[in-house]
C-alpha positions in Angstrom: 105.6 88.5 175.0 106.7 86.4 172.2 105.2 87.1 168.7 103.9 84.5 166.5 106.0 84.0 163.5 104.2 84.4 160.1 103.4 81.2 158.3 105.9 80.2 155.5 104.5 80.1 152.1 103.8 76.6 150.8 106.8 75.0 149.0 104.5 73.3 146.5 103.0 76.6 145.4 102.9 76.8 141.6 104.8 79.8 140.1 102.4 82.6 138.8 102.0 82.8 135.1 103.3 85.9 133.4 100.4 88.4 132.7 99.2 88.5 129.1 100.1 91.4 126.9 97.0 93.1 125.6 97.9 92.0 122.0 97.9 88.4 123.3 94.6 88.9 125.0 93.1 90.3 121.8 94.4 87.5 119.7 93.0 84.9 122.2 89.6 86.7 121.9 89.7 86.7 118.1 90.6 83.0 118.1 87.6 82.3 120.4 85.2 84.3 118.0 86.3 82.1 115.2 85.0 79.0 116.8 81.7 80.2 115.2 81.7 79.8 111.6 79.2 82.6 111.2 81.3 85.0 113.2 84.5 83.9 111.4 82.8 84.7 108.1 81.8 88.2 109.2 85.3 88.9 110.6 86.8 87.6 107.3 84.7 90.2 105.4 87.1 92.9 106.7 90.0 91.4 104.9 92.2 94.0 103.3 89.6 96.8 104.1 90.1 100.0 106.2 88.1 100.2 109.5 85.5 102.5 107.8 84.6 99.7 105.3 84.5 96.9 107.9 81.1 97.4 109.3 80.5 93.6 110.1 83.5 93.7 112.5 82.3 96.5 114.8 79.8 94.3 116.8 82.7 92.0 117.9 85.7 94.4 118.2 84.3 97.7 119.5 83.4 96.2 123.0 87.1 94.8 123.2 88.9 98.1 122.3 89.4 101.3 124.0 87.0 104.1 123.2 89.9 106.4 122.3 92.4 104.6 120.2 95.0 105.8 117.8 93.8 105.2 114.1 96.8 103.0 113.3 96.2 100.9 116.4 92.5 100.5 115.5 93.3 99.6 111.9 95.9 97.1 113.0 93.4 95.4 115.3 90.8 95.1 112.5 93.3 93.8 110.2 94.6 91.1 112.4 91.0 90.0 113.3 90.3 89.7 109.6 93.5 87.8 108.9 93.0 85.4 111.7 89.5 84.7 110.4 91.0 84.1 106.9 93.3 81.3 108.1 93.3 78.1 106.0 92.1 75.1 107.7 95.6 73.6 108.3 96.5 76.8 110.2 93.4 76.7 112.3 94.2 73.2 113.4 97.9 74.0 114.1 96.8 77.1 116.2 94.4 74.9 118.1 97.1 72.4 118.8 99.6 75.2 120.0 96.9 76.5 122.3 96.5 73.0 123.9 100.3 72.5 124.3 100.5 75.9 126.3 97.4 75.1 128.4 95.5 77.9 126.4 97.9 80.6 127.5 99.9 82.7 125.0 101.5 84.4 127.9 103.4 81.1 128.8 105.2 81.1 125.5 106.1 84.8 125.9 107.5 84.2 129.5 109.4 81.2 128.3 111.1 82.6 125.2 111.1 86.4 125.8 108.8 88.6 123.7 111.7 89.8 121.6 112.6 86.4 120.6 109.2 85.5 119.3 108.9 85.3 115.5 108.2 88.4 113.6 107.3 88.6 109.9 110.8 88.6 108.9 111.3 85.3 110.8 108.4 83.7 109.1 109.7 84.7 105.7 113.0 83.2 106.6 111.5 80.0 107.6 109.7 79.7 104.4 112.9 80.4 102.4 114.8 77.9 104.4 112.1 75.3 103.5 112.4 76.3 99.9 108.8 77.5 99.9 109.7 81.0 98.8 112.6 82.1 96.7 115.1 84.2 98.7 114.9 87.2 96.2 111.1 87.4 96.6 111.2 87.3 100.4 114.0 90.0 100.6 112.3 92.0 98.0 109.1 92.0 100.0 111.0 93.0 103.2 113.0 95.8 101.6 109.8 97.2 99.8 107.8 97.1 103.0 110.6 98.9 104.9 110.1 101.9 102.7 106.3 101.9 102.8 103.6 103.3 105.2 101.0 101.2 106.7 98.6 102.2 103.9 100.7 100.3 101.4 101.4 97.3 103.8 97.9 96.4 104.9 96.6 95.4 101.5 99.6 93.3 100.9 99.3 91.3 104.2 96.3 88.9 103.2 98.2 87.4 100.2 101.5 87.3 102.0 100.3 85.8 105.3 98.0 83.5 103.3 100.9 82.1 101.3 102.8 81.5 104.5 100.0 79.8 106.3 99.0 77.6 103.3 102.7 76.4 103.3 102.7 75.5 107.0 104.6 78.5 108.2 102.9 80.0 111.3 102.5 83.7 111.8 102.7 85.1 115.4 99.6 87.3 115.4 100.2 89.2 118.5 103.8 90.3 117.5 102.4 91.3 114.0 99.5 93.3 115.7 102.1 95.3 117.8 104.3 95.8 114.8 101.5 97.2 112.6 100.2 99.2 115.6 103.4 101.2 115.8 104.5 100.9 112.2 104.0 104.4 111.0 105.5 105.9 114.2 108.4 103.5 114.5 108.9 102.1 111.0 112.7 102.2 110.8 113.2 100.2 114.1 110.6 97.7 113.2 111.6 97.3 109.6 115.2 96.8 110.8 114.3 94.2 113.4 112.3 92.3 110.5 115.4 92.4 108.3 117.8 91.5 111.0 115.7 88.6 112.3 115.2 87.5 108.6 119.1 87.2 108.0 119.6 85.8 111.3 117.2 82.9 110.8 118.4 82.5 107.2 122.0 81.8 108.4 121.2 79.9 111.4 122.2 76.4 110.0 125.4 77.8 108.5 126.4 79.4 111.8 125.6 76.1 113.7 127.8 74.3 111.3 130.7 76.8 111.6 130.4 76.5 115.5 130.5 72.6 115.2 133.6 72.7 113.1 135.4 75.1 115.7 134.5 72.7 118.5 135.8 69.6 116.9 
């Protein structure tokens, strides 16, 4: 008796999208919440505050977070929610446009470029310097200072720093920053080194391209 061969998969079947990281899903959730001006204002009230003084945020974030969560991770999630809610109008419009371009899926960008290649805070500062929006000494001083500090010192600095970047048209990858803040106290040296390495790599990108072009002539 002959067996019936299994049907071949359809050749026009679309490839599966990469699964979202939890950080990306959280950021997408907060972006959706900020569609309501009232909710956005309540989330923004947690700007620069520890979790214990962010009572207006509990209603929106507690259902989204695990019941047992490391305090550093919880603080990072609350901080990112407040920072997203505090974005200037231009940054909100840019985020909306980016969401449309990726069909609403942050995972699509991660799959295409690779998570480690997405811009961290060092990259954002380098972009601002390259555009002559921030002085190199200022950006490098901020990075070196944060590399020596705990998250208790970094969190209060973030509203002014990210606000400056966003107002000048430099976007911040919130999911990457969320994960970096979550692990900062437990893996500060590695994360700070990545920020600094990325900063100098982006800062010198045009010079390295020019050198490469000269070698190929």
